[in-house]
N, C-alpha and C positions, 0 to 999 in steps of 0.2 A: 505495500499501500504508500505510494507516494506521495509524499505532501503536497506535491504541484497538484495531483489527484484531487487530493481532499478539499484544496485551495478555491480549486473551479466547482466543485460540489458544493461548497458552501455558496459561493457568488453565484450560482445557477438558483441556488437554495431562497437568496434573496430576493432573486424576481419573481420564485411561487409565491413567494409569502405578499408580495405585493398585488399578484393576481390574483390568488385564492387561498386565503389563512388557512381553511380547512386540510390542506396541502402539506400543512408543514406538518400531521403527523406521521403522515405516509413518510418524507423526506428524512425525519428522523428516524423511524424506525429502518429504512434500507443504509443511511448512516451508520448504525449504528450494529448491523449485520455486514454492511461491509468491513466497521474496522475490527469483529469479534474474528471475521474468515482472514 
């Protein structure tokens, strides 16, 4: 898991938050699963 990839996901997450707030929960689950894997 590269730091750059995480930063990109976080930036995409910020756009998702602005567009559709409920999507934050899904994004958080994806982030946790990726980090644990």
